[in-house]
C-alpha positions as CSV (number, residue, x, y, z in Angstrom):
1,M,126.6,-128.5,-47.0
2,P,130.0,-129.5,-48.4
3,G,132.4,-126.5,-49.2
4,F,133.8,-128.7,-52.2
5,E,131.1,-128.0,-53.8
6,L,132.3,-124.4,-54.4
7,F,136.2,-125.0,-55.0
8,G,137.6,-122.0,-56.5
9,D,140.7,-119.9,-57.2
10,L,141.6,-119.7,-53.3
11,E,141.7,-123.1,-52.5
12,R,144.0,-123.4,-55.6
13,K,146.7,-120.8,-54.6
14,E,146.8,-121.6,-50.9
15,V,147.6,-125.5,-52.1
16,N,149.8,-123.9,-54.7
17,D,151.7,-122.0,-52.0
18,V,152.3,-125.3,-50.1
19,L,153.7,-127.3,-53.7
20,D,156.1,-124.2,-54.3
21,N,157.8,-124.2,-51.2
22,G,157.5,-128.2,-51.0
23,V,157.1,-128.7,-47.2
24,L,154.3,-130.8,-46.7
25,M,154.7,-131.4,-43.2
26,R,153.2,-129.1,-40.6
27,Y,156.1,-129.5,-38.1
28,G,160.0,-128.3,-38.9
29,F,161.9,-127.7,-42.1
30,D,161.8,-124.1,-41.3
31,G,164.2,-123.0,-44.3
32,M,162.7,-123.8,-47.0
33,R,159.2,-123.0,-46.0
34,K,159.8,-119.4,-47.3
35,G,157.4,-118.4,-44.5
36,H,154.3,-120.4,-45.4
37,W,152.6,-122.1,-42.0
38,K,149.4,-122.9,-43.5
39,A,148.4,-125.2,-40.4
40,K,149.7,-122.3,-38.3
41,A,147.3,-119.7,-40.1
42,L,144.6,-122.4,-40.2
43,E,144.5,-122.3,-36.2
44,K,144.7,-118.3,-36.3
45,E,141.7,-118.2,-38.1
46,L,139.8,-120.8,-36.1
47,Q,140.2,-119.2,-33.0
48,N,138.6,-116.0,-34.3
49,T,136.0,-118.4,-35.8
50,F,135.2,-120.3,-32.9
51,K,136.0,-117.4,-30.3
52,S,138.6,-119.9,-28.4
53,K,142.0,-119.1,-26.9
54,Y,143.0,-122.2,-28.4
55,V,142.9,-124.4,-31.4
56,Q,145.2,-127.6,-32.6
57,L,144.4,-128.9,-35.7
58,V,144.5,-133.1,-35.9
59,S,143.7,-135.1,-39.0
60,S,140.0,-135.8,-38.7
61,G,137.2,-135.4,-36.9
62,T,137.5,-138.7,-35.0
63,A,141.2,-137.8,-34.2
64,A,139.8,-134.3,-32.6
65,V,137.2,-136.5,-30.4
66,T,140.1,-138.9,-29.5
67,V,142.8,-136.0,-28.7
68,A,140.1,-134.1,-27.0
69,L,139.2,-136.9,-24.5
70,A,142.9,-137.8,-23.8
71,S,143.8,-134.2,-23.4
72,A,141.6,-134.3,-20.1
73,G,142.6,-137.2,-18.7
74,V,140.0,-139.6,-20.1
75,G,141.0,-143.5,-20.4
76,A,140.9,-147.0,-19.2
77,G,138.0,-147.5,-17.0
78,D,136.2,-144.2,-17.1
79,E,132.8,-143.8,-18.5
80,V,131.8,-141.2,-21.2
81,I,127.8,-140.3,-21.6
82,M,127.2,-140.0,-25.6
83,P,123.9,-139.9,-27.3
84,A,122.4,-143.0,-29.0
85,F,122.2,-140.9,-32.3
86,T,125.6,-139.5,-33.2
87,F,128.3,-141.0,-36.0
88,V,130.3,-144.2,-34.9
89,A,133.2,-142.0,-34.6
90,S,131.7,-141.4,-31.2
91,F,131.9,-144.7,-29.3
92,E,135.3,-145.5,-31.5
93,A,137.0,-142.9,-30.0
94,I,135.8,-143.4,-26.4
95,M,137.1,-147.5,-27.1
96,M,140.2,-146.5,-28.7
97,L,141.3,-144.9,-25.1
98,G,140.3,-148.0,-23.4
99,A,137.4,-145.5,-22.1
100,I,133.7,-147.1,-21.8
101,P,131.0,-146.0,-23.7
102,V,127.6,-145.4,-22.2
103,L,125.1,-144.8,-24.7
104,V,121.5,-142.7,-23.6
105,D,118.5,-141.3,-25.1
106,I,118.1,-138.1,-27.1
107,D,115.1,-135.5,-26.9
108,D,113.1,-133.5,-29.4
109,T,116.3,-131.5,-30.4
110,L,117.9,-134.8,-31.9
111,C,120.8,-134.5,-29.5
112,L,121.3,-135.3,-25.8
113,N,118.3,-135.9,-23.5
114,P,119.8,-134.1,-19.9
115,K,117.2,-136.1,-17.9
116,A,118.8,-139.4,-19.3
117,I,122.2,-138.1,-18.6
118,E,121.5,-137.6,-15.2
119,N,120.3,-141.3,-15.0
120,A,123.2,-142.7,-16.2
121,I,125.7,-140.9,-14.3
122,T,127.9,-143.1,-12.1
123,P,131.0,-142.9,-9.8
124,K,133.0,-143.6,-12.9
125,T,131.4,-141.0,-15.3
126,K,134.7,-138.7,-16.3
127,A,132.7,-136.9,-19.2
128,I,129.5,-136.0,-21.1
129,M,130.2,-136.0,-24.7
130,V,127.7,-133.8,-26.4
131,V,127.2,-134.1,-30.1
132,Q,125.5,-131.2,-32.2
133,M,123.8,-133.4,-34.8
134,C,122.7,-132.5,-38.2
135,G,123.6,-128.5,-37.4
136,S,121.5,-127.8,-34.2
137,M,122.5,-128.5,-30.6
138,A,121.4,-129.7,-27.3
139,N,120.0,-128.0,-24.2
140,M,123.5,-127.0,-23.3
141,D,122.4,-125.2,-20.2
142,A,120.5,-128.2,-19.0
143,I,123.4,-130.2,-19.6
144,Q,125.9,-127.8,-18.3
145,A,124.1,-127.9,-14.9
146,V,124.2,-131.7,-14.9
147,A,127.9,-131.8,-15.4
148,N,128.6,-129.0,-12.9
149,R,126.6,-130.7,-10.4
150,H,128.7,-134.1,-10.6
151,N,131.9,-132.4,-11.6
152,V,132.5,-134.1,-15.0
153,L,133.6,-132.4,-18.4
154,V,131.7,-131.8,-21.5
155,V,133.2,-132.8,-24.3
156,E,131.4,-130.8,-27.2
157,D,131.3,-132.6,-30.6
158,A,130.4,-130.3,-33.0
159,C,131.6,-131.8,-36.4
160,Q,128.3,-131.2,-38.4
161,A,127.4,-127.8,-36.8
162,I,130.1,-125.3,-37.6
163,G,128.7,-121.9,-38.0
164,G,125.6,-123.1,-35.4
165,S,125.5,-121.1,-32.3
166,Y,123.7,-121.1,-28.5
167,K,123.4,-118.1,-26.6
168,G,126.0,-116.2,-29.0
169,K,128.7,-118.5,-28.6
170,P,129.5,-120.5,-31.7
171,L,128.8,-124.4,-31.2
172,G,131.8,-126.0,-30.1
173,S,133.4,-123.4,-27.9
174,I,130.7,-124.1,-25.1
175,G,132.3,-127.1,-23.4
176,D,135.5,-128.0,-21.9
177,L,136.4,-128.8,-25.3
178,G,135.2,-128.9,-28.6
179,C,135.8,-131.1,-31.8
180,F,135.2,-130.3,-35.1
181,S,135.6,-132.2,-38.2
182,F,137.1,-131.0,-41.8
183,D,136.4,-133.9,-43.8
184,F,135.0,-134.1,-47.9
185,V,131.3,-133.5,-46.7
186,K,131.8,-130.9,-44.2
187,T,130.6,-126.9,-44.5
188,I,134.3,-126.2,-44.6
189,T,136.6,-129.1,-45.8
190,C,140.4,-129.5,-46.0
191,G,139.4,-133.4,-47.7
192,E,140.5,-134.7,-44.6
193,G,141.2,-132.6,-41.0
194,G,139.7,-131.8,-37.4
195,A,139.9,-129.3,-34.6
196,V,140.5,-129.4,-31.3
197,V,139.2,-126.2,-29.3
198,T,139.4,-124.9,-25.6
199,N,139.9,-122.3,-23.5
200,N,141.5,-124.5,-20.8
201,E,145.6,-124.1,-21.9
202,K,146.7,-127.2,-20.2
203,Y,144.2,-129.3,-22.1
204,Y,145.7,-127.0,-25.1
205,I,149.2,-128.4,-24.2
206,N,148.3,-132.1,-24.0
207,A,146.4,-132.1,-27.3
208,D,149.4,-130.2,-29.0
209,H,151.8,-132.8,-27.6
210,Y,149.6,-135.7,-27.6
211,S,148.6,-135.3,-31.7
212,D,152.4,-135.1,-32.8
213,H,154.1,-138.1,-30.7
214,G,154.6,-136.7,-27.7
215,H,156.6,-134.0,-29.1
216,D,156.9,-130.6,-26.8
217,H,157.4,-128.3,-30.1
218,I,160.0,-125.9,-27.7
219,G,162.8,-124.4,-30.3
220,N,163.5,-125.0,-33.9
221,D,165.5,-128.3,-33.9
222,R,162.5,-131.0,-34.1
223,G,164.9,-133.7,-33.4
224,A,166.1,-132.1,-30.2
225,E,162.6,-131.9,-28.5
226,S,162.0,-133.6,-25.4
227,H,158.3,-135.8,-24.9
228,P,156.8,-134.9,-21.7
229,F,154.7,-138.1,-22.3
230,L,153.5,-140.7,-24.4
231,G,151.7,-139.5,-27.7
232,Y,150.5,-140.5,-31.1
233,N,150.1,-139.7,-34.8
234,F,147.2,-137.2,-35.3
235,R,148.9,-134.7,-37.0
236,I,147.3,-132.4,-40.5
237,S,149.4,-132.0,-43.1
238,E,150.4,-128.3,-44.6
239,L,148.2,-129.4,-47.9
240,H,145.1,-130.4,-46.1
241,A,145.1,-127.4,-43.7
242,A,145.6,-125.0,-46.9
243,V,142.4,-125.9,-48.2
244,G,141.0,-125.6,-45.0
245,L,142.5,-122.0,-44.4
246,A,140.9,-120.9,-48.1
247,Q,137.6,-122.6,-46.7
248,V,137.4,-120.9,-43.5
249,K,137.7,-117.5,-45.1
250,R,134.4,-118.5,-46.9
251,L,132.6,-119.9,-44.4
252,P,130.0,-116.8,-44.3
253,E,129.8,-117.2,-47.8
254,F,128.8,-120.8,-47.1
255,L,126.6,-119.9,-44.3
256,D,124.4,-117.7,-45.8
257,I,124.0,-120.1,-49.0
258,Q,123.2,-122.6,-46.1
259,K,120.4,-120.7,-45.1
260,R,119.1,-119.5,-47.8
261,N,118.3,-122.7,-49.0
262,F,117.1,-124.1,-45.7
263,N,114.6,-121.2,-45.4
264,I,113.3,-122.0,-48.3
265,L,112.8,-125.6,-48.0
266,R,111.6,-125.2,-44.2
267,E,108.5,-122.4,-45.7
268,A,107.3,-125.0,-47.6
269,L,107.1,-127.7,-45.5
270,A,106.0,-125.5,-42.7
271,E,102.5,-125.2,-44.8
272,I,101.7,-128.7,-44.4
273,P,100.2,-129.2,-41.0
274,E,101.3,-132.8,-40.2
275,V,105.3,-131.6,-40.8
276,T,106.7,-130.5,-37.5
277,F,110.3,-129.3,-37.1
278,R,113.1,-130.6,-34.4
279,A,113.1,-128.3,-31.4
280,V,115.8,-125.9,-31.0
281,P,116.7,-124.7,-27.7
282,D,115.8,-121.1,-26.6
283,G,118.5,-118.8,-28.0
284,G,120.0,-121.1,-30.4
285,V,120.6,-120.6,-34.1
286,E,121.1,-123.7,-36.5
287,S,123.7,-123.9,-39.3
288,C,121.3,-124.3,-41.3
289,A,123.8,-127.6,-42.8
290,F,120.8,-130.2,-42.4
291,L,116.6,-129.4,-42.3
292,N,115.2,-131.9,-40.0
293,F,111.3,-132.3,-39.8
294,S,109.2,-135.1,-38.6
295,L,106.2,-136.8,-39.6
296,P,103.1,-138.4,-37.9
297,D,105.1,-142.0,-37.3
298,L,107.8,-144.5,-38.4
299,E,105.6,-145.8,-41.5
300,T,104.7,-142.2,-42.9
301,A,108.3,-141.2,-42.8
302,S,109.4,-144.6,-44.5
303,K,106.8,-144.0,-47.1
304,V,107.8,-140.5,-47.9
305,S,111.7,-141.1,-47.7
306,N,111.1,-143.7,-50.2
307,G,109.0,-141.6,-52.5
308,F,111.6,-139.1,-52.0
309,K,114.0,-141.9,-53.5
310,E,111.6,-142.7,-56.3
311,R,111.1,-139.0,-57.4
312,G,114.9,-138.2,-57.1
313,V,114.9,-136.0,-54.3
314,D,118.6,-136.9,-53.3
315,A,120.5,-136.4,-50.2
316,C,117.6,-137.0,-47.2
317,W,117.8,-139.8,-45.0
318,N,115.4,-141.5,-42.2
319,Y,118.0,-142.9,-39.4
320,Y,116.1,-145.5,-37.9
321,N,117.7,-148.1,-40.0
322,N,120.9,-146.3,-40.8
323,N,124.2,-147.8,-40.4
324,W,126.3,-145.2,-39.8
325,H,124.7,-142.8,-37.2
326,Y,121.8,-144.6,-35.0
327,I,122.2,-147.4,-32.3
328,R,119.6,-149.8,-33.8
329,R,121.9,-151.1,-36.6
330,W,125.5,-150.5,-34.9
331,D,125.3,-154.4,-34.6
332,H,129.7,-155.0,-35.1
333,L,129.5,-152.5,-31.6
334,K,126.9,-154.9,-29.7
335,D,128.3,-157.9,-31.0
336,L,131.7,-156.9,-30.1
337,K,133.3,-157.3,-33.3
338,S,136.7,-156.2,-32.6
339,L,140.0,-157.1,-34.0
340,Y,141.9,-157.5,-30.8
341,P,140.8,-158.0,-27.5
342,I,138.8,-155.6,-25.6
343,S,139.1,-155.1,-21.7
344,E,136.5,-156.5,-19.4
345,D,135.2,-153.4,-18.0
346,V,134.4,-152.2,-21.8
347,K,132.8,-155.6,-22.8
348,N,130.5,-156.1,-19.8
349,A,129.2,-152.5,-20.7
350,L,128.7,-153.2,-24.2
351,L,127.0,-156.3,-23.9
352,N,124.3,-154.5,-22.3
353,L,123.3,-152.5,-25.0
354,K,121.5,-155.8,-26.7
355,H,119.0,-155.3,-24.2
356,Q,118.9,-151.6,-23.4
357,D,115.6,-149.7,-24.2
358,F,116.2,-146.9,-26.7
359,S,112.0,-146.5,-27.5
360,I,112.4,-142.7,-26.6
361,S,115.2,-142.2,-29.5
362,D,113.4,-144.7,-31.3
363,H,110.0,-142.4,-31.2
364,F,112.2,-139.3,-32.4
365,I,114.3,-141.2,-35.3
366,G,111.6,-143.1,-36.6
367,R,109.4,-139.8,-37.4
368,N,112.3,-137.9,-38.6
369,I,113.7,-137.0,-41.9
370,S,117.2,-135.2,-42.4
371,C,117.9,-133.1,-45.7
372,L,121.5,-132.1,-46.3
373,I,121.5,-128.6,-47.6
374,K,123.9,-128.5,-50.6
375,L,125.9,-125.2,-51.4
376,S,125.6,-126.1,-55.6
377,W,121.9,-125.2,-55.6
378,T,120.4,-122.1,-57.1
379,E,117.5,-120.7,-55.7
380,D,115.3,-121.5,-58.5
381,E,116.7,-125.3,-58.2
382,V,115.5,-125.3,-54.4
383,K,112.2,-123.8,-54.9
384,A,111.8,-126.6,-57.1
385,R,112.9,-129.1,-55.1
386,A,111.0,-127.4,-52.2
387,K,107.7,-128.0,-54.4
388,K,108.4,-131.8,-55.5
389,M,109.3,-132.3,-51.9
390,S,106.1,-131.0,-50.5
391,E,103.9,-132.8,-53.2
392,I,105.1,-136.0,-52.3
393,I,104.5,-135.9,-48.8
394,R,101.1,-134.5,-49.4
395,G,100.8,-137.7,-51.7
396,V,101.6,-140.0,-48.6
397,L,99.4,-138.2,-46.3
398,N,96.9,-138.2,-48.6
């Protein structure tokens, strides 16, 4: 998956442009820049990539989710529904704003279960955070229908799914706001970086100001800018944006490689009757950043996962006992291990996590193995990998 595997002359050229003019900050210093505005150029490229009117670059994917929620007015006491299978940044961003993360089950898409969302809606619900995990998507039509019935926001975290689409729309462009990450292990990377995308002008202006200490960015004298509201520092640097500008121009190249490697592996594993694959909603096209497949039960999946490790098949995970991505091992969240006091609303809501039933999610995550698709593999290497994976799986099943 990671674009860093294929760094080349284009990335070096864009970075050297920044170093030559010496301006590493995305705002101000107009006279020194010699016309180079890497963050602005990357935002323009991403508007085309995501078919969205507005893009605001920020410092990370976590910052993108935080800024998106804040830009739509999500804050203290508001509930945000999110999946039990995601990355820890999802609840971190919600809690950072004083809002309450409400965790619910996934379904066979490995993303949010629309029925679970419906059951979790309360008068305090402000937003549904849909996380398009591992290169694919939730049933967005069903989720949008729930959101419309209850008049709540849809914030779409597509950090792991750049290049995927749903009914012709790029993932990340479907909700009220979309979020992307360009960290070191994403399909395109800035090293560190992220983006908020939206078609709503108000949300975009809010994101633009909020991510830079509340600056209104009117005029060309940064010191004279006003601050319409409070903000914080979630800026991206020109150096990071320069790397991303080169990488986004190579996105079609990266996606073609991912798709080739994904298909070789999938076709090989599809010959094993006991192997099934994640559900992809009608009209959905995966980014092919990950291959997700399921085995009959947790015990089999664990044995296969261990077999992969023993035989040198890297970058494959069973998330059931994973500390980063699944509710079972988020003890720091369930035990409220915070450096500072947490509000009573948030504290009381999170205390329920210790007793909440996630058996439906356990069913899907326990049997699942998720395999990262690397860009650096040659076709022959992928075929050899597919053969080895098939042998290991058959060996465990027999």
